[in-house]
matplotlib code that plots the C-alpha trace (Angstrom):
import matplotlib.pyplot as plt

x = [144.1, 145.1, 142.6, 142.5, 142.0, 139.4, 138.4, 135.1, 134.5, 137.2, 137.8, 139.2, 137.7, 138.0, 135.4, 135.2, 133.8, 130.6, 132.1, 134.7, 132.1, 130.1, 133.1, 134.0, 130.3, 130.1, 126.7, 125.6, 128.5, 132.2, 134.7, 137.9, 141.2, 144.9, 147.4, 151.0, 150.8, 147.6, 143.9, 141.8, 138.1, 136.0, 132.5, 131.6, 131.6, 128.1, 127.2, 127.7, 124.6, 122.9, 119.6, 119.5, 116.4, 114.4, 115.7, 114.7, 111.2, 110.9, 112.0, 109.5, 106.7, 107.5, 107.4, 111.0, 112.2, 112.0, 115.0, 117.3, 119.0, 116.0, 116.0, 119.0, 118.7, 120.0, 121.6, 118.4, 116.2, 115.0, 115.9, 119.4, 122.2, 125.6]
y = [47.9, 44.4, 41.6, 37.8, 35.6, 33.1, 29.6, 29.5, 25.9, 25.1, 28.8, 31.7, 35.1, 38.3, 40.4, 43.9, 46.4, 48.1, 51.7, 50.6, 49.2, 52.4, 54.6, 52.5, 52.5, 48.7, 47.3, 43.9, 43.1, 43.8, 43.3, 41.7, 41.4, 41.0, 43.8, 43.0, 41.5, 43.3, 42.3, 45.2, 45.2, 47.8, 48.6, 46.7, 48.8, 49.3, 47.1, 48.7, 50.4, 49.9, 51.8, 52.4, 50.3, 52.3, 55.6, 54.7, 53.8, 57.1, 59.0, 57.1, 57.8, 61.5, 61.2, 62.3, 59.3, 60.6, 60.3, 63.4, 62.9, 61.4, 58.2, 56.9, 55.0, 51.5, 49.8, 47.6, 50.7, 51.2, 54.9, 54.4, 56.2, 57.6]
z = [251.0, 251.7, 251.3, 251.6, 248.6, 249.7, 248.5, 246.7, 245.6, 243.0, 242.5, 244.5, 245.2, 247.1, 248.8, 247.6, 250.2, 249.2, 249.3, 246.8, 244.5, 244.7, 244.1, 240.9, 239.7, 239.8, 240.4, 238.9, 236.5, 236.1, 233.4, 234.7, 232.8, 233.4, 232.6, 233.4, 236.9, 237.9, 237.8, 236.5, 237.5, 235.8, 234.6, 231.4, 228.2, 226.8, 223.9, 220.5, 219.3, 222.6, 222.6, 218.8, 218.3, 220.9, 219.6, 216.0, 217.2, 219.0, 215.9, 213.7, 216.2, 215.9, 212.1, 211.8, 209.9, 206.3, 204.0, 204.2, 200.8, 198.9, 196.9, 195.0, 191.7, 191.4, 188.4, 188.0, 187.6, 184.1, 183.9, 185.3, 183.4, 184.3]

ax = plt.figure().add_subplot(projection="3d")
ax.plot(x, y, z, "-o")
ax.set_aspect("equal")
plt.show()
């Protein structure tokens, strides 16, 4: 598909047809980068640990947040020995 690069203030831009955006899964944001002589436009990667806080709250609400391996002694503990 050939498209025109348009002037947008001091920048330039292209219009991306809605069917192409839908096919690529692009909605509100896009990651854009240069590889060789090509512009790559793709869905942003999810943030690391996205959703972990909500998931941990759900686990705690179900009472499933107990320690699996139990407590570990620290050097500062009085009964600590090797």
